C-alpha positions as CSV (number, residue, x, y, z in Angstrom):
1,I,131.4,28.6,170.6
2,K,133.2,25.1,170.5
3,S,136.9,24.6,171.1
4,D,139.2,22.1,169.9
5,K,142.5,23.2,171.6
6,N,143.2,26.8,170.2
7,Y,140.8,26.6,167.5
8,N,137.1,28.0,168.4
9,D,134.3,27.6,166.1
10,I,131.9,30.2,166.4
11,F,128.3,29.1,165.4
12,T,125.9,32.0,164.7
13,I,122.0,32.0,164.4
14,Q,122.2,32.7,161.0
15,A,123.9,28.9,160.6
16,E,127.5,30.3,159.8
17,T,130.6,29.1,161.1
18,K,133.5,31.3,161.7
19,T,137.1,29.8,163.4
20,I,139.2,32.0,165.3
21,R,142.4,31.2,167.4
22,G,142.9,31.9,171.1
23,K,142.0,30.5,174.4
24,L,138.2,29.7,175.2
25,S,139.1,30.9,178.9
26,E,140.3,34.3,177.4
27,I,137.0,34.4,175.0
28,A,134.9,33.5,178.2
29,L,136.4,36.6,180.3
30,V,135.6,39.1,177.1
31,L,132.1,37.9,176.6
32,G,131.1,37.1,180.1
33,R,129.1,40.3,180.1
34,Y,127.2,39.5,177.1
35,N,125.3,36.1,179.0
36,F,127.9,33.7,177.8
37,F,128.8,31.0,180.0
38,L,131.8,28.5,179.7
39,V,129.7,25.5,180.4
40,H,132.8,23.1,179.7
41,K,136.4,23.2,179.0
42,S,135.3,23.0,175.3
43,Y,132.1,24.9,175.1
44,L,131.1,28.5,175.7
45,I,127.3,29.3,175.0
46,N,125.2,32.5,174.9
47,I,122.5,31.8,177.8
48,V,120.0,33.8,175.9
49,Y,119.9,31.0,173.2
50,L,119.4,28.2,175.7
51,E,116.1,25.9,175.1
52,K,116.4,23.8,178.0
53,A,118.9,22.4,180.4
54,K,118.4,18.9,181.3
55,L,120.5,18.8,184.5
56,S,121.9,14.9,185.5
57,D,121.7,13.4,189.1
58,I,125.1,13.6,189.7
59,D,125.1,10.5,191.8
60,K,124.0,8.8,188.7
61,R,126.3,10.3,185.9
62,I,129.4,10.8,187.3
63,G,131.5,13.2,185.4
64,S,128.3,14.9,183.8
65,G,126.4,17.8,185.5
66,G,123.9,17.5,182.3
67,E,123.0,18.4,178.9
68,L,122.1,21.5,177.2
69,Q,119.8,22.4,174.3
70,L,120.3,25.7,172.4
71,S,117.4,27.1,169.8
72,A,117.9,26.2,166.3
73,P,120.2,26.0,164.1
74,F,122.0,24.4,167.1
75,D,120.8,20.8,167.4
76,E,123.8,19.4,168.9
77,P,123.4,18.4,172.8
78,I,126.1,20.5,174.7
79,P,127.5,18.8,177.8
80,L,127.5,20.6,181.0
81,A,130.5,20.1,183.4
82,R,129.7,18.8,186.9
83,A,132.2,21.3,188.4
84,K,130.3,24.2,186.7
85,R,126.9,22.8,187.5
86,N,126.0,25.1,190.5
87,I,127.4,28.1,189.3
88,F,125.4,27.6,185.7
89,I,122.3,27.0,188.0
90,Q,122.5,30.3,189.9
91,R,123.6,32.3,186.6
92,L,120.2,30.9,184.8
93,K,118.6,32.1,188.4
94,D,120.1,35.5,188.3
95,L,118.9,35.9,184.3
96,N,115.2,34.8,185.3
97,R,115.8,31.7,183.2
98,S,115.5,29.0,185.9
99,H,112.0,27.6,183.9
100,L,114.7,26.3,181.6
101,I,115.8,23.5,183.9
102,R,114.5,20.2,183.7
């Protein structure tokens, strides 16, 4: 889910896009139990569809925690907020998906 203020574009694995209104943080609370994670103020992803997580060296790239790549049809890299980095890594470990970290 990609957010632009209160407009949220939901991208499906069937390559469909639907737009809904609402706060992304509220959507994240509802979908959190379904492996969704708020990786950035504008992005909520389903960790099940994560292909790889390229984590940045925080000292070299101030302001960025890394870049995420989801499975097809999503070809746009998704930013990982530096403040979410450690929590995200722990969530991947909890779901036995830490092998995706590069």
